[in-house]
KEKE-3310 file (N, C-alpha, C; in steps of 0.2 Angstrom, whole numbers, plus 5000, padded with zeros to 4 digits):
npx = (5004:5002:5009:5004:5010:5002:5004:5009:5006:5006:4995:4986:4985:4972:4959:4942:4937:4948:4953:4943:4947:4960:4960:4963:4968:4974:4975:4964:4961:4954:4957:4952:4950:4948:4955:4968:4971:4971:4980:4992:4993:4991:5001:4998:4988:4994:5005:4995:4991:5003:5006:4995:4989:4982:4980:4966:4959:4947:4939:4932:4936:4950:4954:4952:4962:4974:4977:4985:4996:5013:5010:4993:4978:4970:4956:4943:4937:4926:4922:4910:4903:4910:4910:4898:4899:4909:4903:4894:4901:4908:4899:4896:4907:4915:4926:4925:4917:4909:4911:4901:4907:4902:4894:4877:4868:4861:4861:4872:4867:4855:4861:4867:4856:4851:4861:4862:4850:4850:4861:4856:4859:4869:4881:4886:4891:4890:4887:4889:4887:4897:4898:4898:4914:4921:4933:4941:4940:4947:4942:4929:4933:4942:4930:4924:4935:4936:4921:4920:4931:4924:4914:4913:4919:4928:4932:4933:4924:4925:4918:4916:4921:4935:4948:4946:4944:4954:4965:4960:4960:4974:4978:4972:4971:4982:4976:4966:4966:4958:4954:4957:4954:4954:4945:4942:4928:4921:4905:4898:4892:4882:4875:4872:4863:4853:4852:4857:4855:4862:4871:4864:4869:4874:4880:4888:4898:4902:4909:4905:4900:4902:4897:4882:4881:4884:4874:4862:4868:4871:4876:4884:4894:4899:4910:4920:4920:4921:4930:4940:4946:4949:4963:4969:4970:4981:4992:4993:4996:5007:5015:5014:5023:5035:5037:5031:5032:5034:5028:5031:5041:5050:5054:5055:5043:5040)
npy = (4994:5011:5025:5043:5058:5071:5087:5086:5072:5055:5048:5032:5026:5017:5006:5003:4991:4983:4989:4983:4970:4969:4975:4970:4973:4986:5005:5016:5032:5044:5057:5073:5089:5097:5090:5090:5104:5106:5098:5107:5113:5106:5098:5086:5081:5078:5069:5058:5055:5050:5037:5030:5016:5014:5027:5034:5041:5053:5063:5069:5081:5081:5070:5075:5085:5079:5073:5083:5080:5071:5059:5052:5049:5034:5032:5041:5037:5039:5039:5037:5031:5019:5012:5006:4997:4990:4982:4975:4967:4959:4953:4939:4936:4928:4935:4948:4960:4973:4990:5005:5021:5037:5051:5060:5060:5043:5042:5033:5021:5019:5018:5007:4998:5000:4995:4982:4977:4978:4968:4957:4952:4951:4961:4973:4976:4984:5000:5018:5034:5047:5061:5078:5087:5075:5070:5078:5073:5060:5052:5049:5044:5033:5025:5023:5015:5004:5000:4996:4986:4976:4972:4961:4967:4968:4978:4995:5010:5025:5041:5056:5068:5077:5085:5077:5063:5055:5059:5053:5039:5037:5040:5030:5018:5007:5002:4994:4981:4970:4974:4975:4983:5000:5013:5030:5039:5050:5059:5047:5038:5044:5046:5033:5031:5037:5051:5061:5067:5059:5066:5069:5059:5066:5076:5070:5063:5075:5082:5091:5088:5093:5106:5103:5099:5111:5118:5112:5113:5127:5135:5129:5124:5135:5143:5134:5128:5139:5149:5143:5132:5135:5139:5127:5127:5137:5129:5118:5123:5129:5117:5111:5120:5116:5123:5121:5119:5107:5109:5103:5094:5101:5100:5101:5098:5092)
npz = (5001:4995:5002:5004:5005:5014:5020:5035:5038:5033:5023:5018:5003:4997:4993:4998:4998:4999:5010:5020:5019:5023:5035:5050:5064:5075:5075:5068:5060:5052:5042:5038:5030:5042:5050:5046:5046:5061:5064:5062:5072:5085:5097:5103:5097:5084:5089:5092:5079:5073:5078:5074:5064:5053:5043:5034:5021:5023:5016:5003:4996:5000:4993:4980:4979:4980:4969:4963:4968:4965:4967:4970:4982:4982:4985:4992:5007:5018:5034:5039:5030:5029:5041:5041:5030:5036:5048:5041:5033:5044:5051:5053:5059:5073:5080:5080:5089:5094:5103:5106:5108:5112:5105:5108:5124:5127:5113:5108:5112:5105:5092:5093:5095:5082:5074:5077:5074:5059:5056:5061:5074:5089:5087:5091:5106:5117:5122:5125:5130:5133:5146:5142:5140:5146:5144:5151:5163:5174:5182:5176:5164:5167:5172:5161:5153:5161:5159:5147:5145:5154:5145:5131:5119:5106:5097:5097:5094:5092:5093:5096:5091:5082:5090:5100:5100:5095:5103:5114:5113:5110:5122:5131:5125:5129:5142:5137:5134:5127:5116:5099:5088:5085:5081:5076:5073:5071:5067:5065:5073:5078:5064:5062:5074:5066:5072:5065:5049:5035:5021:5005:4990:4979:4985:4994:4982:4976:4984:4992:5004:5017:5014:5015:5028:5035:5031:5039:5051:5055:5065:5073:5065:5056:5059:5059:5045:5037:5040:5049:5043:5030:5030:5028:5014:5010:5017:5008:4995:4998:5001:4988:4981:4987:4999:5011:5030:5041:5056:5067:5065:5060:5046:5028:5017:4999)
capx = (5001:5006:5009:5003:5012:5000:5007:5013:5004:5006:4989:4986:4981:4969:4951:4937:4936:4955:4954:4939:4950:4966:4961:4963:4968:4976:4971:4960:4960:4952:4958:4948:4952:4949:4959:4974:4974:4971:4987:4997:4996:4991:5005:4996:4984:5000:5008:4991:4992:5009:5005:4991:4993:4977:4977:4964:4957:4938:4937:4932:4940:4957:4955:4953:4968:4979:4977:4989:5002:5015:5004:4987:4975:4965:4949:4940:4932:4922:4921:4901:4901:4916:4908:4892:4903:4914:4900:4891:4908:4911:4893:4897:4915:4915:4931:4923:4912:4909:4907:4901:4908:4901:4887:4873:4865:4856:4860:4875:4863:4850:4864:4869:4851:4849:4866:4860:4844:4851:4864:4851:4863:4872:4887:4889:4889:4890:4887:4890:4887:4900:4898:4903:4921:4922:4940:4946:4939:4951:4938:4925:4937:4943:4925:4922:4939:4931:4916:4924:4934:4919:4911:4917:4921:4937:4934:4930:4922:4924:4914:4917:4924:4942:4955:4946:4942:4961:4969:4958:4962:4980:4979:4970:4971:4984:4972:4962:4969:4954:4953:4962:4953:4951:4941:4939:4924:4917:4899:4896:4887:4875:4872:4868:4857:4847:4851:4860:4855:4869:4869:4863:4874:4877:4884:4895:4901:4904:4914:4901:4896:4902:4890:4876:4882:4884:4866:4860:4870:4875:4878:4890:4900:4900:4917:4926:4920:4921:4935:4947:4949:4952:4970:4972:4972:4987:4997:4993:4999:5014:5018:5014:5029:5040:5038:5028:5037:5031:5029:5033:5047:5054:5057:5052:5039:5040)
capy = (5000:5018:5030:5049:5064:5077:5091:5082:5065:5050:5044:5027:5025:5011:5005:5001:4983:4982:4990:4979:4964:4968:4977:4965:4975:4993:5010:5018:5038:5046:5062:5078:5095:5101:5087:5093:5110:5105:5094:5111:5117:5104:5092:5080:5078:5076:5062:5052:5052:5047:5031:5027:5011:5016:5033:5033:5048:5053:5068:5068:5087:5078:5065:5078:5089:5073:5072:5089:5079:5067:5052:5053:5044:5029:5033:5043:5032:5042:5035:5036:5025:5013:5009:5000:4991:4984:4978:4972:4963:4955:4951:4933:4935:4929:4939:4956:4963:4980:4994:5011:5027:5045:5056:5063:5056:5039:5041:5027:5015:5018:5016:4999:4994:5000:4991:4973:4975:4977:4963:4953:4948:4956:4963:4978:4972:4990:5007:5022:5041:5052:5067:5083:5085:5068:5069:5080:5071:5056:5046:5046:5040:5027:5021:5021:5010:4998:4998:4993:4979:4972:4970:4957:4970:4968:4983:4999:5015:5031:5047:5062:5074:5077:5081:5072:5056:5052:5059:5048:5033:5037:5039:5025:5012:5003:5001:4991:4974:4966:4978:4975:4987:5006:5017:5036:5039:5056:5058:5039:5035:5049:5043:5025:5032:5041:5057:5065:5065:5059:5070:5065:5056:5070:5081:5065:5062:5081:5085:5096:5086:5099:5112:5101:5099:5118:5121:5108:5116:5133:5139:5125:5122:5141:5145:5128:5126:5146:5153:5139:5126:5139:5139:5122:5128:5140:5125:5113:5127:5129:5110:5110:5124:5114:5128:5119:5117:5104:5113:5099:5091:5106:5097:5103:5093:5095)
capz = (5000:4995:5008:5001:5010:5014:5025:5041:5041:5028:5022:5015:4996:4998:4992:5004:4998:5000:5018:5022:5018:5026:5042:5055:5071:5074:5076:5062:5060:5045:5042:5032:5030:5047:5054:5043:5050:5067:5065:5062:5079:5091:5096:5106:5091:5081:5093:5092:5072:5072:5082:5070:5061:5047:5041:5029:5018:5024:5013:4996:4994:5001:4988:4974:4980:4981:4963:4962:4969:4959:4967:4973:4986:4977:4985:4998:5012:5024:5041:5039:5025:5031:5047:5039:5026:5041:5051:5037:5032:5049:5055:5054:5061:5081:5085:5080:5094:5094:5108:5103:5113:5109:5103:5115:5128:5124:5106:5106:5113:5099:5087:5094:5094:5074:5070:5079:5069:5053:5054:5065:5079:5093:5084:5095:5113:5122:5121:5130:5127:5140:5147:5139:5144:5150:5143:5156:5170:5175:5185:5171:5158:5171:5172:5154:5152:5166:5155:5138:5148:5156:5140:5127:5114:5103:5092:5098:5088:5097:5090:5100:5088:5084:5093:5107:5100:5093:5108:5120:5110:5111:5130:5135:5122:5132:5147:5134:5131:5124:5111:5095:5083:5087:5076:5079:5066:5071:5068:5063:5079:5076:5057:5064:5078:5063:5075:5060:5041:5031:5015:4999:4987:4976:4990:4995:4977:4973:4988:4996:5011:5020:5014:5018:5035:5038:5029:5044:5059:5052:5071:5075:5060:5052:5059:5057:5038:5033:5042:5051:5039:5024:5030:5023:5006:5010:5018:5003:4990:5000:4999:4980:4979:4992:5005:5018:5035:5046:5062:5074:5064:5056:5039:5022:5012:4994)
cpx = (5005:5005:5010:5004:5008:5000:5011:5011:5005:4999:4989:4982:4977:4961:4948:4937:4942:4956:4950:4944:4957:4965:4957:4964:4972:4971:4970:4958:4958:4951:4954:4952:4954:4954:4968:4976:4974:4980:4993:4999:4994:4996:5003:4991:4989:5004:5002:4991:4998:5011:5000:4993:4989:4975:4972:4960:4949:4935:4937:4937:4948:4959:4957:4960:4973:4981:4983:4997:5006:5012:4998:4983:4970:4958:4947:4937:4931:4920:4914:4898:4906:4913:4902:4896:4907:4910:4896:4896:4909:4905:4894:4904:4914:4919:4929:4917:4913:4906:4907:4903:4907:4894:4884:4871:4860:4858:4865:4871:4859:4854:4866:4862:4849:4854:4862:4854:4845:4856:4861:4853:4867:4880:4890:4885:4889:4890:4887:4890:4890:4897:4900:4909:4923:4930:4945:4946:4941:4946:4933:4928:4938:4936:4922:4927:4937:4926:4918:4926:4930:4914:4914:4918:4928:4937:4930:4930:4921:4922:4913:4920:4932:4944:4953:4947:4950:4964:4968:4960:4969:4983:4978:4969:4976:4981:4967:4963:4965:4953:4958:4961:4951:4950:4939:4936:4919:4909:4895:4891:4880:4871:4869:4863:4851:4846:4854:4858:4861:4866:4867:4868:4877:4881:4889:4900:4905:4909:4910:4896:4896:4899:4883:4876:4880:4877:4862:4861:4875:4878:4884:4895:4902:4909:4922:4927:4923:4927:4942:4950:4950:4960:4972:4975:4979:4992:4997:4997:5006:5018:5019:5022:5035:5042:5035:5032:5032:5032:5031:5039:5051:5059:5053:5049:5038:5035)
cpy = (5006:5023:5038:5054:5070:5083:5088:5075:5062:5047:5039:5027:5018:5012:5004:4994:4981:4984:4986:4972:4963:4971:4972:4969:4981:4999:5014:5026:5041:5053:5067:5084:5097:5098:5089:5100:5110:5101:5099:5115:5114:5097:5086:5077:5074:5069:5057:5050:5049:5040:5028:5021:5012:5023:5034:5039:5049:5059:5069:5076:5086:5075:5070:5082:5084:5073:5078:5086:5073:5059:5054:5046:5041:5031:5036:5038:5036:5037:5033:5030:5018:5009:5003:4994:4987:4980:4973:4965:4958:4952:4943:4931:4935:4933:4946:4957:4970:4985:5002:5016:5034:5046:5058:5059:5050:5039:5035:5021:5014:5015:5009:4996:4993:4995:4983:4973:4974:4970:4956:4948:4953:4957:4969:4977:4976:4995:5012:5030:5045:5059:5073:5085:5080:5067:5071:5078:5063:5049:5044:5042:5033:5022:5019:5015:5005:4994:4993:4986:4975:4969:4965:4959:4970:4974:4990:5007:5020:5038:5051:5067:5074:5084:5074:5066:5052:5052:5055:5042:5032:5037:5033:5018:5007:5000:4996:4985:4970:4969:4977:4979:4994:5010:5024:5038:5047:5056:5051:5036:5040:5047:5037:5026:5036:5049:5062:5063:5064:5064:5067:5062:5061:5074:5077:5065:5069:5085:5091:5092:5090:5104:5109:5101:5105:5120:5119:5111:5121:5136:5136:5124:5128:5141:5140:5127:5133:5149:5148:5135:5129:5139:5133:5122:5132:5135:5120:5117:5129:5122:5109:5114:5122:5118:5126:5117:5113:5107:5110:5093:5094:5104:5099:5096:5095:5091)
cpz = (4999:5002:5003:5006:5009:5020:5029:5042:5033:5027:5016:5009:4996:4996:4997:5004:5000:5008:5022:5023:5022:5034:5047:5063:5069:5075:5070:5063:5053:5044:5036:5033:5038:5053:5053:5047:5057:5069:5064:5069:5085:5092:5099:5101:5086:5083:5092:5084:5070:5075:5078:5066:5053:5047:5034:5027:5019:5019:5006:4993:4995:4994:4981:4974:4979:4973:4960:4964:4965:4962:4971:4976:4980:4978:4991:5001:5019:5028:5040:5035:5025:5035:5045:5034:5030:5045:5048:5035:5038:5054:5056:5056:5069:5084:5083:5084:5096:5101:5104:5109:5110:5107:5110:5119:5125:5116:5104:5107:5107:5093:5087:5093:5085:5071:5072:5074:5063:5052:5058:5070:5083:5092:5089:5102:5119:5118:5125:5127:5134:5140:5143:5143:5148:5149:5148:5163:5170:5177:5181:5167:5162:5171:5165:5151:5156:5162:5149:5140:5149:5149:5135:5121:5112:5098:5096:5094:5094:5092:5094:5097:5087:5086:5097:5106:5099:5100:5115:5119:5112:5119:5133:5132:5126:5139:5143:5131:5126:5117:5105:5089:5085:5081:5078:5073:5067:5071:5066:5068:5077:5069:5059:5068:5074:5067:5070:5052:5038:5024:5009:4994:4984:4979:4992:4989:4975:4977:4993:5001:5015:5020:5015:5026:5038:5036:5036:5050:5056:5060:5074:5072:5056:5053:5057:5049:5034:5036:5045:5047:5031:5023:5026:5015:5005:5011:5011:4997:4992:5000:4993:4978:4983:4996:5011:5023:5040:5053:5068:5072:5060:5050:5034:5018:5005:4989)
residu = (MET:ASN:LEU:ILE:ARG:ILE:LEU:ASN:ILE:ASP:VAL:LEU:SER:ILE:GLY:LYS:VAL:GLU:LEU:LEU:GLN:GLU:LEU:LYS:GLU:GLY:VAL:VAL:TYR:THR:PRO:ASN:ILE:ASP:HIS:LEU:VAL:LYS:LEU:GLN:SER:SER:ARG:SER:PHE:TYR:ASN:ALA:TYR:LYS:GLU:ALA:ASP:TRP:VAL:ILE:CYS:ASP:SER:ARG:ILE:LEU:TYR:LEU:PHE:SER:LYS:LEU:LEU:PRO:PHE:SER:ILE:LYS:GLU:ALA:ILE:PRO:GLY:SER:SER:PHE:PHE:PRO:ALA:TYR:TYR:TYR:HIS:HIS:ARG:ASP:ASN:PRO:ASP:VAL:ARG:ILE:PHE:LEU:LEU:GLY:ALA:GLY:GLU:GLY:VAL:ALA:VAL:LYS:ALA:MET:HIS:ASN:VAL:ASN:GLU:LYS:VAL:HIS:LYS:ARG:LEU:VAL:VAL:GLY:ALA:HIS:SER:PRO:SER:PHE:GLY:PHE:GLU:LYS:ASN:GLU:GLN:GLU:CYS:GLN:LEU:ILE:VAL:ASP:MET:ILE:ASN:LYS:SER:SER:ALA:THR:VAL:LEU:VAL:VAL:GLY:VAL:GLY:ALA:PRO:LYS:GLN:GLU:ILE:TRP:ILE:HIS:LYS:TYR:LYS:GLY:GLN:LEU:PRO:LYS:ILE:HIS:THR:PHE:MET:ALA:LEU:GLY:ALA:THR:ILE:ASP:PHE:GLU:ALA:ASN:ASN:ILE:VAL:ARG:ALA:PRO:ARG:PHE:PHE:GLN:GLN:SER:GLY:LEU:GLU:TRP:LEU:PHE:ARG:LEU:LEU:LYS:GLU:PRO:ARG:ARG:LEU:TRP:LYS:ARG:TYR:LEU:ILE:GLU:ASP:LEU:SER:PHE:PHE:LEU:TYR:PHE:TRP:LYS:GLN:LEU:ARG:GLY:LYS:TYR:VAL:ASP:PRO:PHE:ARG:ASP:SER:PHE:VAL:GLY)
# end
């Protein structure tokens, strides 16, 4: 599998079918434009990414921009599309038992019931929606670790938004010996609970899913999409010109 360097991370160039076949264990992160911007300023987020085993392109925009590089990403694989493919692929695999961590109160449990109903079995064996700011509460985090360890889960899906989900996995994965696959998948749990409506296929395929989400949640997302994430294009332009500097490795990327 080829690695495509975009700013200061290496993204796997892989298709969804191949990923389903190859992914047996490890930590899965799915970068988008917002991740890449945050990776320019957050050392803890960067450190979490450096220890990921599978860095998979989540963004259609990122996929399209990679075509300007000497080698491009094979396929965009949004986490919200990959997760359903994953649980259908493994529905008869006795070694795959999923725990969902994330979303608002009661949403993870609803997602668990929906997934299990789709696959006609108890594939998701546990679910929990943590309190707001839980990542700063060590006692609550330890209770969550104990909850996961007491379940029979071997796969953990965390959906509390970046960079919290990646940093949480990075910090606590060593305390979760039964989990062989960790996935940080953003709003996927909300999608599975039908708490958030996924963008129509036109928006997904044209790289405009962000616009659909912005129209649905303007107060929460306007600053991210219309101000903060715009800096990605400047960073990427610098990379194309051989002028980009990794803020954490002090090296050039051409």
